[in-house]
C-alpha positions, 0 to 999 in steps of 0.5 A: 500500500502506497500512502502519500502523507501531508503535514508529516512534520506536524505533531500528528504526522510524526506520530503517524510515521512512528506507527508506520505499519509493515508493508506501507510505502510512505511518501511523507511531505511537508511544506518546506521539505527536509530530511526524508520529506518531500516539499509540498505547499498545501496552499498550491493546488497545482502542486497538490495535483501534480504530486498525486499524479506523479506518485499515484498513491493508494491513499492520500492521508491529508494530515496537514492543515492551517490550525492556528485558530485565532491567526486564521481570523487575520489570514482567511485567504491562506487558511482557505487555501490550505484547509479547503483548496488543498482537499479539493485539489487532492480529491480532483487528482485522486478522481483521475488516478483512482486512489483514496483520500482520508481527510482529517477534520475537526469538531470546529465544523459545529457550533457547539450549541446543542449540548450533546455529542455531535453525530457524523451525519449532522449538518455543519455550522462553524463559528469562525474562519478555521471551522469554516475553512475546514467545513469547506474542505469536507464539502469539497471532498464530498462534492468531488468524490461523491459516491465513488467511495474514494473519500473518507472524512475523519473528524477529531478534536483537541489533539495533543502529543509529545511533539509540536505545539499543543495545549498540553505542552503549553500548560506544562510550561505555564505550570512551571512558570506560574508556580515559580512566581507563585501566580495562578493559572487561569484556564477556560472551564466552560468549553467542553470537548474530547481530548485526543492523543496523537498516538491514538489518532494515528492508530485509528488512521492506520487502522482505517487505511488498512481496512480500506486497502482491499478492493473497492467493495471492501472500502465501501464498508467504510462510512463516508464520515467518522469521528475519533477521539479518546474516551471521556469529556473534559474542559480546558480547565480539566486538562490543565489541572490534569497536566499539573497533577500528572506533571508532578507525579512524573517528575516533570514539575517541581510544583504545579500552579493553582488553576483558576476556572475562567468563563469564555467571556473572561478570556476573549479570543479573536475566534469564537469557539464552540462551547460543547463540541464533543463528538459521538465516536461510537460508529468509528469505534465499531467499524475500526474495532478499536477500544478507546482509552480515557483521555487522562490515560493518553495524557499520561502517556504523552507526558511520560514520553517527555521524561 
């Protein structure tokens, strides 16, 4: 199985490479290239189409994205090019070559107002530029690949790993800094979602690709849209407290800061965020045959990797 991976240098991309299954020929790409990576600017649709036509992969795993939620409000054109234009270009090329696309997406395609977990088939209703561009990317995959069974959308949320930039690593640093200065750490407590480890998400991605690696009829059993997150639900406040507690337990922190719960109104940001964006992952868990671990256990695994 030949797989073209975008965003290979990102936190998910690194986890995907670490878990590379036997027998997979990986073409790993990143915007600037680098050691063992091919250069691919996702903002360039012609480059996206050309690379697919050149390599003719069985799967394109589109793990690259414009993920700076607040910065996207200032750079909507670039966010749209990467999050919507690239999936469309990849899908168009795969329609020619016959390969398949796994499009990674986000809980931010929902407005977070219903107060219960979102099912894969529910209509998209994003709040900000990031969510709007990711929703446009989903729509492009659906429009181009339609009923060909060549496209699968996998939504996830609150992704964190031991590499890259993410909430867990930021909280670990802030705990150290604030505790040293005897200062509190204020964190939003009224936004709820599903924290997800890059390790478990990477495992779900590879399992999905392997299930779809057979003939087209076998791949047809894969739902067109699925959700994958670690088990449980949390607020950002919950995660911040857990990072402090686990950081102390694992010897990564000398002391933890006092975490103060804040409302969204007390911590304004350029981009609006969904208040409750938990995803219903029951179908994906059944289809993939994977039992999710609780987010606190995967968070511990993440922090253990830093020791």
